[in-house]
Biotite code that builds the C-alpha atoms (Angstrom):
import biotite.structure as struc

atoms = struc.array([
    struc.Atom([-68.413, -144.487, 62.156], chain_id="A", res_id=1, res_name="UNK", atom_name="CA", element="C"),
    struc.Atom([-69.404, -141.035, 60.592], chain_id="A", res_id=2, res_name="UNK", atom_name="CA", element="C"),
    struc.Atom([-71.265, -140.642, 57.393], chain_id="A", res_id=3, res_name="UNK", atom_name="CA", element="C"),
    struc.Atom([-69.605, -137.903, 56.474], chain_id="A", res_id=4, res_name="UNK", atom_name="CA", element="C"),
    struc.Atom([-70.501, -134.134, 55.211], chain_id="A", res_id=5, res_name="UNK", atom_name="CA", element="C"),
    struc.Atom([-73.704, -135.256, 54.018], chain_id="A", res_id=6, res_name="UNK", atom_name="CA", element="C"),
    struc.Atom([-75.549, -135.745, 57.627], chain_id="A", res_id=7, res_name="UNK", atom_name="CA", element="C"),
    struc.Atom([-74.529, -131.997, 58.450], chain_id="A", res_id=8, res_name="UNK", atom_name="CA", element="C"),
    struc.Atom([-77.603, -129.786, 58.195], chain_id="A", res_id=9, res_name="UNK", atom_name="CA", element="C"),
    struc.Atom([-75.727, -127.105, 56.084], chain_id="A", res_id=10, res_name="UNK", atom_name="CA", element="C"),
    struc.Atom([-76.395, -123.265, 57.608], chain_id="A", res_id=11, res_name="UNK", atom_name="CA", element="C"),
    struc.Atom([-79.630, -121.656, 55.917], chain_id="A", res_id=12, res_name="UNK", atom_name="CA", element="C"),
    struc.Atom([-79.808, -118.205, 54.773], chain_id="A", res_id=13, res_name="UNK", atom_name="CA", element="C"),
    struc.Atom([-82.447, -115.828, 55.502], chain_id="A", res_id=14, res_name="UNK", atom_name="CA", element="C"),
    struc.Atom([-84.140, -113.027, 53.165], chain_id="A", res_id=15, res_name="UNK", atom_name="CA", element="C"),
    struc.Atom([-85.953, -110.184, 54.985], chain_id="A", res_id=16, res_name="UNK", atom_name="CA", element="C"),
    struc.Atom([-87.850, -107.425, 53.520], chain_id="A", res_id=17, res_name="UNK", atom_name="CA", element="C"),
    struc.Atom([-87.420, -105.564, 55.988], chain_id="A", res_id=18, res_name="UNK", atom_name="CA", element="C"),
    struc.Atom([-89.932, -103.194, 55.501], chain_id="A", res_id=19, res_name="UNK", atom_name="CA", element="C"),
    struc.Atom([-91.205, -99.490, 56.770], chain_id="A", res_id=20, res_name="UNK", atom_name="CA", element="C"),
    struc.Atom([-93.318, -98.303, 53.719], chain_id="A", res_id=21, res_name="UNK", atom_name="CA", element="C"),
    struc.Atom([-96.958, -98.198, 56.648], chain_id="A", res_id=22, res_name="UNK", atom_name="CA", element="C"),
    struc.Atom([-94.706, -97.352, 58.994], chain_id="A", res_id=23, res_name="UNK", atom_name="CA", element="C"),
    struc.Atom([-93.415, -93.464, 59.958], chain_id="A", res_id=24, res_name="UNK", atom_name="CA", element="C"),
    struc.Atom([-90.007, -94.384, 60.956], chain_id="A", res_id=25, res_name="UNK", atom_name="CA", element="C"),
    struc.Atom([-86.820, -93.499, 58.798], chain_id="A", res_id=26, res_name="UNK", atom_name="CA", element="C"),
    struc.Atom([-84.389, -96.447, 59.474], chain_id="A", res_id=27, res_name="UNK", atom_name="CA", element="C"),
    struc.Atom([-84.878, -99.989, 59.038], chain_id="A", res_id=28, res_name="UNK", atom_name="CA", element="C"),
    struc.Atom([-84.781, -102.862, 61.350], chain_id="A", res_id=29, res_name="UNK", atom_name="CA", element="C"),
    struc.Atom([-81.736, -105.182, 61.298], chain_id="A", res_id=30, res_name="UNK", atom_name="CA", element="C"),
    struc.Atom([-82.650, -108.528, 61.311], chain_id="A", res_id=31, res_name="UNK", atom_name="CA", element="C"),
    struc.Atom([-80.832, -111.444, 61.641], chain_id="A", res_id=32, res_name="UNK", atom_name="CA", element="C"),
    struc.Atom([-81.130, -115.699, 61.896], chain_id="A", res_id=33, res_name="UNK", atom_name="CA", element="C"),
    struc.Atom([-78.999, -117.808, 63.111], chain_id="A", res_id=34, res_name="UNK", atom_name="CA", element="C"),
    struc.Atom([-78.645, -121.482, 62.876], chain_id="A", res_id=35, res_name="UNK", atom_name="CA", element="C"),
    struc.Atom([-79.512, -122.874, 66.678], chain_id="A", res_id=36, res_name="UNK", atom_name="CA", element="C"),
    struc.Atom([-80.651, -126.336, 68.322], chain_id="A", res_id=37, res_name="UNK", atom_name="CA", element="C"),
    struc.Atom([-80.863, -128.668, 65.446], chain_id="A", res_id=38, res_name="UNK", atom_name="CA", element="C"),
    struc.Atom([-77.658, -128.903, 63.315], chain_id="A", res_id=39, res_name="UNK", atom_name="CA", element="C"),
    struc.Atom([-77.456, -132.008, 61.834], chain_id="A", res_id=40, res_name="UNK", atom_name="CA", element="C"),
    struc.Atom([-79.605, -133.675, 58.961], chain_id="A", res_id=41, res_name="UNK", atom_name="CA", element="C"),
    struc.Atom([-82.523, -135.868, 60.100], chain_id="A", res_id=42, res_name="UNK", atom_name="CA", element="C"),
    struc.Atom([-85.640, -136.602, 62.181], chain_id="A", res_id=43, res_name="UNK", atom_name="CA", element="C"),
    struc.Atom([-87.227, -133.206, 63.820], chain_id="A", res_id=44, res_name="UNK", atom_name="CA", element="C"),
    struc.Atom([-90.092, -133.165, 66.554], chain_id="A", res_id=45, res_name="UNK", atom_name="CA", element="C"),
    struc.Atom([-92.616, -130.747, 66.494], chain_id="A", res_id=46, res_name="UNK", atom_name="CA", element="C"),
    struc.Atom([-91.354, -127.572, 68.603], chain_id="A", res_id=47, res_name="UNK", atom_name="CA", element="C"),
    struc.Atom([-87.158, -128.665, 68.067], chain_id="A", res_id=48, res_name="UNK", atom_name="CA", element="C"),
    struc.Atom([-85.193, -125.146, 67.933], chain_id="A", res_id=49, res_name="UNK", atom_name="CA", element="C"),
    struc.Atom([-83.739, -124.690, 64.612], chain_id="A", res_id=50, res_name="UNK", atom_name="CA", element="C"),
    struc.Atom([-82.570, -121.146, 65.211], chain_id="A", res_id=51, res_name="UNK", atom_name="CA", element="C"),
    struc.Atom([-83.235, -117.766, 66.621], chain_id="A", res_id=52, res_name="UNK", atom_name="CA", element="C"),
    struc.Atom([-84.458, -114.777, 64.697], chain_id="A", res_id=53, res_name="UNK", atom_name="CA", element="C"),
    struc.Atom([-82.990, -111.380, 66.259], chain_id="A", res_id=54, res_name="UNK", atom_name="CA", element="C"),
    struc.Atom([-84.700, -108.028, 65.401], chain_id="A", res_id=55, res_name="UNK", atom_name="CA", element="C"),
    struc.Atom([-82.775, -104.806, 66.439], chain_id="A", res_id=56, res_name="UNK", atom_name="CA", element="C"),
    struc.Atom([-83.946, -101.377, 66.645], chain_id="A", res_id=57, res_name="UNK", atom_name="CA", element="C"),
    struc.Atom([-82.815, -98.258, 68.532], chain_id="A", res_id=58, res_name="UNK", atom_name="CA", element="C"),
    struc.Atom([-85.129, -95.689, 67.417], chain_id="A", res_id=59, res_name="UNK", atom_name="CA", element="C"),
    struc.Atom([-88.543, -94.592, 69.460], chain_id="A", res_id=60, res_name="UNK", atom_name="CA", element="C"),
    struc.Atom([-91.013, -97.756, 69.050], chain_id="A", res_id=61, res_name="UNK", atom_name="CA", element="C"),
    struc.Atom([-93.733, -99.465, 70.599], chain_id="A", res_id=62, res_name="UNK", atom_name="CA", element="C"),
    struc.Atom([-93.355, -103.181, 69.045], chain_id="A", res_id=63, res_name="UNK", atom_name="CA", element="C"),
    struc.Atom([-92.095, -105.109, 66.400], chain_id="A", res_id=64, res_name="UNK", atom_name="CA", element="C"),
    struc.Atom([-94.370, -107.015, 63.378], chain_id="A", res_id=65, res_name="UNK", atom_name="CA", element="C"),
    struc.Atom([-92.783, -109.929, 61.646], chain_id="A", res_id=66, res_name="UNK", atom_name="CA", element="C"),
    struc.Atom([-94.978, -111.251, 58.635], chain_id="A", res_id=67, res_name="UNK", atom_name="CA", element="C"),
    struc.Atom([-95.189, -113.585, 55.556], chain_id="A", res_id=68, res_name="UNK", atom_name="CA", element="C"),
    struc.Atom([-97.068, -113.101, 52.367], chain_id="A", res_id=69, res_name="UNK", atom_name="CA", element="C"),
    struc.Atom([-98.211, -117.026, 53.059], chain_id="A", res_id=70, res_name="UNK", atom_name="CA", element="C"),
    struc.Atom([-100.787, -118.392, 55.757], chain_id="A", res_id=71, res_name="UNK", atom_name="CA", element="C"),
    struc.Atom([-97.879, -120.817, 56.871], chain_id="A", res_id=72, res_name="UNK", atom_name="CA", element="C"),
    struc.Atom([-93.816, -120.526, 57.435], chain_id="A", res_id=73, res_name="UNK", atom_name="CA", element="C"),
    struc.Atom([-91.353, -122.752, 55.674], chain_id="A", res_id=74, res_name="UNK", atom_name="CA", element="C"),
    struc.Atom([-88.099, -123.290, 55.114], chain_id="A", res_id=75, res_name="UNK", atom_name="CA", element="C"),
    struc.Atom([-87.243, -123.819, 51.289], chain_id="A", res_id=76, res_name="UNK", atom_name="CA", element="C"),
    struc.Atom([-83.809, -125.493, 49.858], chain_id="A", res_id=77, res_name="UNK", atom_name="CA", element="C"),
    struc.Atom([-82.294, -122.786, 47.781], chain_id="A", res_id=78, res_name="UNK", atom_name="CA", element="C"),
    struc.Atom([-81.626, -125.474, 44.963], chain_id="A", res_id=79, res_name="UNK", atom_name="CA", element="C"),
    struc.Atom([-85.307, -126.500, 44.938], chain_id="A", res_id=80, res_name="UNK", atom_name="CA", element="C"),
    struc.Atom([-84.129, -130.606, 45.931], chain_id="A", res_id=81, res_name="UNK", atom_name="CA", element="C"),
    struc.Atom([-86.213, -131.034, 49.025], chain_id="A", res_id=82, res_name="UNK", atom_name="CA", element="C"),
    struc.Atom([-89.787, -130.696, 49.982], chain_id="A", res_id=83, res_name="UNK", atom_name="CA", element="C"),
    struc.Atom([-90.122, -127.041, 52.451], chain_id="A", res_id=84, res_name="UNK", atom_name="CA", element="C"),
    struc.Atom([-89.280, -127.794, 56.115], chain_id="A", res_id=85, res_name="UNK", atom_name="CA", element="C"),
    struc.Atom([-92.553, -126.544, 58.116], chain_id="A", res_id=86, res_name="UNK", atom_name="CA", element="C"),
    struc.Atom([-91.629, -123.320, 60.834], chain_id="A", res_id=87, res_name="UNK", atom_name="CA", element="C"),
    struc.Atom([-93.250, -121.124, 63.150], chain_id="A", res_id=88, res_name="UNK", atom_name="CA", element="C"),
    struc.Atom([-92.050, -118.663, 65.087], chain_id="A", res_id=89, res_name="UNK", atom_name="CA", element="C"),
    struc.Atom([-92.621, -118.581, 68.913], chain_id="A", res_id=90, res_name="UNK", atom_name="CA", element="C"),
    struc.Atom([-91.628, -116.814, 72.437], chain_id="A", res_id=91, res_name="UNK", atom_name="CA", element="C"),
    struc.Atom([-94.053, -116.529, 75.196], chain_id="A", res_id=92, res_name="UNK", atom_name="CA", element="C"),
    struc.Atom([-93.894, -112.271, 74.388], chain_id="A", res_id=93, res_name="UNK", atom_name="CA", element="C"),
    struc.Atom([-95.254, -112.323, 70.890], chain_id="A", res_id=94, res_name="UNK", atom_name="CA", element="C"),
    struc.Atom([-99.046, -113.042, 69.952], chain_id="A", res_id=95, res_name="UNK", atom_name="CA", element="C"),
    struc.Atom([-100.025, -114.602, 66.784], chain_id="A", res_id=96, res_name="UNK", atom_name="CA", element="C"),
    struc.Atom([-102.064, -111.920, 64.647], chain_id="A", res_id=97, res_name="UNK", atom_name="CA", element="C"),
    struc.Atom([-105.304, -112.846, 62.872], chain_id="A", res_id=98, res_name="UNK", atom_name="CA", element="C"),
    struc.Atom([-105.580, -112.867, 59.321], chain_id="A", res_id=99, res_name="UNK", atom_name="CA", element="C"),
    struc.Atom([-105.072, -115.410, 56.224], chain_id="A", res_id=100, res_name="UNK", atom_name="CA", element="C"),
    struc.Atom([-101.169, -114.331, 56.138], chain_id="A", res_id=101, res_name="UNK", atom_name="CA", element="C"),
    struc.Atom([-98.702, -115.465, 58.892], chain_id="A", res_id=102, res_name="UNK", atom_name="CA", element="C"),
    struc.Atom([-98.210, -112.729, 61.178], chain_id="A", res_id=103, res_name="UNK", atom_name="CA", element="C"),
    struc.Atom([-97.072, -112.389, 65.049], chain_id="A", res_id=104, res_name="UNK", atom_name="CA", element="C"),
    struc.Atom([-96.592, -108.703, 66.956], chain_id="A", res_id=105, res_name="UNK", atom_name="CA", element="C"),
    struc.Atom([-95.299, -108.101, 70.388], chain_id="A", res_id=106, res_name="UNK", atom_name="CA", element="C"),
    struc.Atom([-95.362, -104.876, 71.991], chain_id="A", res_id=107, res_name="UNK", atom_name="CA", element="C"),
    struc.Atom([-91.806, -104.828, 73.679], chain_id="A", res_id=108, res_name="UNK", atom_name="CA", element="C"),
    struc.Atom([-90.183, -101.222, 73.177], chain_id="A", res_id=109, res_name="UNK", atom_name="CA", element="C"),
    struc.Atom([-86.823, -102.538, 73.618], chain_id="A", res_id=110, res_name="UNK", atom_name="CA", element="C"),
    struc.Atom([-84.161, -102.114, 71.301], chain_id="A", res_id=111, res_name="UNK", atom_name="CA", element="C"),
    struc.Atom([-83.258, -105.999, 70.526], chain_id="A", res_id=112, res_name="UNK", atom_name="CA", element="C"),
    struc.Atom([-86.473, -108.769, 70.476], chain_id="A", res_id=113, res_name="UNK", atom_name="CA", element="C"),
    struc.Atom([-85.714, -112.490, 69.602], chain_id="A", res_id=114, res_name="UNK", atom_name="CA", element="C"),
    struc.Atom([-88.042, -115.321, 68.493], chain_id="A", res_id=115, res_name="UNK", atom_name="CA", element="C"),
    struc.Atom([-87.421, -118.820, 68.166], chain_id="A", res_id=116, res_name="UNK", atom_name="CA", element="C"),
    struc.Atom([-87.597, -120.575, 64.778], chain_id="A", res_id=117, res_name="UNK", atom_name="CA", element="C"),
    struc.Atom([-89.046, -124.376, 65.451], chain_id="A", res_id=118, res_name="UNK", atom_name="CA", element="C"),
    struc.Atom([-90.480, -126.760, 64.007], chain_id="A", res_id=119, res_name="UNK", atom_name="CA", element="C"),
    struc.Atom([-94.116, -127.628, 62.968], chain_id="A", res_id=120, res_name="UNK", atom_name="CA", element="C"),
    struc.Atom([-94.913, -130.654, 63.047], chain_id="A", res_id=121, res_name="UNK", atom_name="CA", element="C"),
    struc.Atom([-92.581, -133.972, 63.407], chain_id="A", res_id=122, res_name="UNK", atom_name="CA", element="C"),
    struc.Atom([-90.826, -133.862, 59.662], chain_id="A", res_id=123, res_name="UNK", atom_name="CA", element="C"),
    struc.Atom([-87.367, -135.015, 58.176], chain_id="A", res_id=124, res_name="UNK", atom_name="CA", element="C"),
    struc.Atom([-84.737, -132.903, 57.936], chain_id="A", res_id=125, res_name="UNK", atom_name="CA", element="C"),
    struc.Atom([-82.493, -133.215, 54.723], chain_id="A", res_id=126, res_name="UNK", atom_name="CA", element="C"),
    struc.Atom([-78.808, -131.622, 54.759], chain_id="A", res_id=127, res_name="UNK", atom_name="CA", element="C"),
    struc.Atom([-79.537, -128.806, 52.103], chain_id="A", res_id=128, res_name="UNK", atom_name="CA", element="C"),
    struc.Atom([-79.539, -124.744, 52.348], chain_id="A", res_id=129, res_name="UNK", atom_name="CA", element="C"),
    struc.Atom([-82.343, -123.441, 53.408], chain_id="A", res_id=130, res_name="UNK", atom_name="CA", element="C"),
    struc.Atom([-83.729, -119.962, 53.277], chain_id="A", res_id=131, res_name="UNK", atom_name="CA", element="C"),
    struc.Atom([-87.158, -118.130, 54.565], chain_id="A", res_id=132, res_name="UNK", atom_name="CA", element="C"),
    struc.Atom([-88.447, -115.188, 53.459], chain_id="A", res_id=133, res_name="UNK", atom_name="CA", element="C"),
    struc.Atom([-89.694, -112.928, 55.802], chain_id="A", res_id=134, res_name="UNK", atom_name="CA", element="C"),
    struc.Atom([-90.991, -109.082, 56.419], chain_id="A", res_id=135, res_name="UNK", atom_name="CA", element="C"),
    struc.Atom([-90.174, -107.308, 59.806], chain_id="A", res_id=136, res_name="UNK", atom_name="CA", element="C"),
    struc.Atom([-91.122, -103.809, 60.768], chain_id="A", res_id=137, res_name="UNK", atom_name="CA", element="C"),
    struc.Atom([-91.606, -101.798, 64.280], chain_id="A", res_id=138, res_name="UNK", atom_name="CA", element="C"),
    struc.Atom([-94.307, -99.946, 65.190], chain_id="A", res_id=139, res_name="UNK", atom_name="CA", element="C"),
])
């Protein structure tokens, strides 16, 4: 028997500040986060895929960078009712950047790259609308 809509994980929104201020390029990076993998509320295991982040840039570049102004990443409930969900970005072609803020880079010059958004540790994932604050740029 279904528990109804309460068991479904509501699609989250992604808030991006796709900034190119310190870089010499004049056009924006297109960033899209799509929910993929876990689609229901409940317990999630470390590494469970929650979504895929797609970055697109059609100009000349040597790579992409994604970062947060905080040392770790989390999905936050847009209504403030639930604790944040710890997440990380993963892909074999991306490397973590040292420092006190969360950052990953790739030296891919392809027009489109992707990163998997996965759970960082085992945790409960309540049904809610979630957001994540990230910035993306090319170099």
